[in-house]
C-alpha positions as CSV (number, residue, x, y, z in Angstrom):
1,M,16.7,-106.5,-8.2
2,R,20.1,-105.2,-9.0
3,I,23.6,-105.8,-7.8
4,I,24.5,-102.6,-6.3
5,A,28.4,-102.1,-6.3
6,G,31.8,-103.8,-7.6
7,S,32.1,-105.5,-11.0
8,L,28.8,-106.4,-11.4
9,R,27.4,-102.9,-10.6
10,G,23.9,-102.6,-12.0
11,R,23.2,-106.1,-13.7
12,R,20.2,-107.3,-12.7
13,L,18.8,-110.8,-11.3
14,N,15.2,-111.7,-13.1
15,P,14.8,-114.8,-10.6
16,P,11.3,-116.5,-11.9
17,T,8.7,-115.4,-9.6
18,T,8.2,-119.4,-9.2
19,L,10.9,-119.3,-6.3
20,P,10.0,-119.6,-2.8
21,V,11.7,-116.6,-1.4
22,R,11.8,-113.9,0.2
23,P,14.7,-111.1,-1.5
24,T,16.4,-109.1,1.0
25,T,15.6,-105.8,-0.6
26,D,17.9,-103.7,-2.6
27,M,17.9,-101.4,-0.2
28,A,18.7,-103.2,3.2
29,R,21.5,-104.9,1.2
30,E,23.1,-101.6,0.5
31,S,22.4,-100.8,4.1
32,L,24.5,-104.3,5.0
33,F,27.2,-104.1,2.7
34,N,27.7,-100.1,3.8
35,I,28.5,-101.9,7.6
36,L,30.6,-104.7,6.1
37,N,32.6,-102.0,4.3
38,N,34.1,-100.4,7.2
39,Y,35.5,-104.1,8.6
40,V,35.8,-106.1,5.7
41,D,38.6,-106.4,3.1
42,Y,36.8,-108.4,0.1
43,E,39.6,-109.4,-1.4
44,D,40.9,-112.2,0.9
45,C,37.5,-112.8,2.1
46,M,35.7,-116.4,2.5
47,V,31.8,-116.1,2.0
48,M,28.9,-118.6,3.2
49,D,25.8,-117.9,2.1
50,L,22.9,-119.8,4.2
51,F,19.3,-119.8,2.6
52,A,20.7,-118.5,-0.6
53,G,17.5,-117.6,-2.4
54,T,18.2,-115.9,-5.5
55,G,21.9,-115.2,-4.8
56,A,21.7,-111.6,-4.6
57,V,23.6,-111.2,-1.5
58,S,26.5,-114.0,-2.9
59,M,26.6,-111.7,-6.1
60,E,26.6,-109.0,-4.0
61,F,29.9,-110.5,-2.4
62,V,31.2,-111.6,-5.6
63,S,31.1,-108.2,-7.9
64,R,32.8,-106.6,-4.7
65,G,35.6,-108.8,-5.0
66,A,35.2,-111.8,-2.5
67,K,37.7,-114.3,-2.6
68,E,35.3,-117.1,-2.8
69,V,31.7,-117.6,-1.9
70,T,30.0,-120.6,-1.3
71,A,25.7,-120.4,-1.6
72,I,23.9,-123.0,0.4
73,D,20.2,-123.6,-0.5
74,I,17.6,-127.1,0.1
75,N,15.6,-125.8,-2.9
76,G,16.6,-126.9,-6.5
77,Q,14.9,-124.2,-8.1
78,C,17.2,-121.6,-6.6
79,T,20.0,-123.6,-6.6
80,D,19.4,-123.8,-10.5
81,F,18.6,-119.8,-10.9
82,I,22.0,-118.8,-9.0
83,K,24.4,-121.4,-11.3
84,S,22.8,-120.0,-14.4
85,A,23.0,-116.0,-13.3
86,A,26.3,-117.2,-11.9
87,Q,27.4,-118.4,-15.7
88,Q,25.3,-115.4,-17.3
89,F,27.3,-112.7,-15.2
90,G,30.9,-115.3,-15.8
91,V,31.2,-115.8,-12.6
92,K,33.8,-118.7,-11.5
93,N,34.3,-117.9,-7.8
94,L,30.8,-118.9,-6.8
95,H,30.0,-122.5,-5.6
96,V,26.6,-123.5,-4.9
97,V,25.7,-126.1,-3.2
98,R,22.3,-127.6,-2.9
99,A,21.8,-128.8,1.5
100,D,20.2,-128.5,4.3
101,V,21.9,-125.9,6.0
102,F,21.6,-127.5,9.4
103,D,22.7,-130.6,8.2
104,L,25.8,-128.7,6.1
105,L,27.0,-126.9,10.1
106,K,27.8,-130.3,11.2
107,R,30.0,-131.3,8.5
108,A,31.3,-128.4,7.7
109,Y,35.3,-128.4,7.4
110,K,36.2,-125.0,5.9
111,K,36.3,-121.6,7.7
112,F,34.7,-118.3,6.4
113,D,35.6,-114.9,7.2
114,I,31.5,-114.0,7.0
115,V,28.8,-116.2,7.2
116,F,25.6,-114.4,6.3
117,A,22.4,-116.6,6.8
118,D,18.9,-115.0,5.4
119,P,16.2,-118.1,6.1
120,P,12.4,-117.8,6.3
121,Y,11.2,-116.0,8.7
122,S,8.9,-118.9,9.5
123,L,12.1,-121.4,10.5
124,E,11.4,-123.5,13.1
125,N,14.7,-123.7,14.6
126,L,15.4,-120.0,13.4
127,G,17.1,-118.8,16.7
128,A,19.1,-121.7,16.8
129,L,21.5,-120.7,14.0
130,P,23.9,-118.2,16.0
131,D,24.9,-121.2,18.3
132,L,25.1,-123.9,15.4
133,V,27.0,-121.2,13.7
134,F,29.8,-121.1,16.7
135,E,29.1,-124.7,17.7
136,H,30.8,-125.8,14.3
137,D,33.4,-123.3,14.5
138,I,32.8,-122.0,10.4
139,L,34.4,-118.9,11.3
140,T,37.9,-118.1,11.3
141,D,39.4,-115.6,14.2
142,E,37.8,-112.6,13.0
143,G,34.8,-114.0,11.4
144,I,31.8,-112.0,11.0
145,F,28.2,-114.0,11.2
146,V,25.3,-111.9,9.6
147,L,21.7,-113.1,10.6
148,E,18.8,-111.3,8.9
149,H,15.3,-112.2,11.1
150,P,12.0,-111.1,11.9
151,R,12.1,-108.2,14.7
152,E,10.6,-110.9,17.1
153,Y,14.1,-112.3,17.9
154,Q,16.5,-110.7,20.1
155,F,19.6,-111.9,20.1
156,E,21.6,-109.1,22.6
157,E,22.4,-111.7,25.1
158,H,24.1,-114.0,22.9
159,P,27.5,-114.2,23.9
160,H,29.1,-113.2,20.6
161,F,26.5,-110.6,19.4
162,W,28.1,-107.7,18.2
163,Q,25.4,-105.3,16.9
164,H,21.7,-104.8,15.6
165,R,20.6,-102.9,12.9
166,H,16.8,-102.8,11.4
167,Y,15.9,-101.3,8.1
168,G,11.8,-101.3,7.5
169,K,10.8,-105.0,8.4
170,V,14.5,-106.4,7.7
171,N,16.4,-106.7,10.6
172,F,20.4,-107.7,10.9
173,T,22.2,-108.9,14.0
174,F,25.8,-109.3,14.0
175,F,27.8,-111.4,15.9
176,A,31.6,-111.2,16.2
177,K,33.8,-114.4,17.0
178,K,36.3,-112.1,18.8
179,L,34.7,-109.1,20.1
180,D,36.6,-106.2,21.0
181,E,37.2,-105.8,24.3
């Protein structure tokens, strides 16, 4: 998988095949960032990547100039790979944390401009993630939460629902702390 744009454009991430991940496709990642480009000034952006897996989304934010990116994953192989890739690319503003996302959300004390989550599609409480993000108030006032999920999930009735996009089997639902009225 390659980094699509920014200072690391064209660099390749070559995760071991033993990682227990389902990486977001290059096409879906490109589409995601095409949407975010219209709403986000990356240079001032604090980002949290939940269920970071290979770190491809984290690296894409770093490459586009995000001020700081925090990548969270419970799997040690994933966090080790992300740290290794960051070191290989000379990345200094990517913080990698090995933690359970649900425990971390309960004790998070920082606020982020963007929170991205790409949980395993089989995750039992995937549908609870939007509520947890807003309940624990980890977004800045203008913050955006993006959830990647299978098509079986619908979030249009959520009070912070903003928009939904799908690219093949990949679905992104965007939530905003403050919705335009």
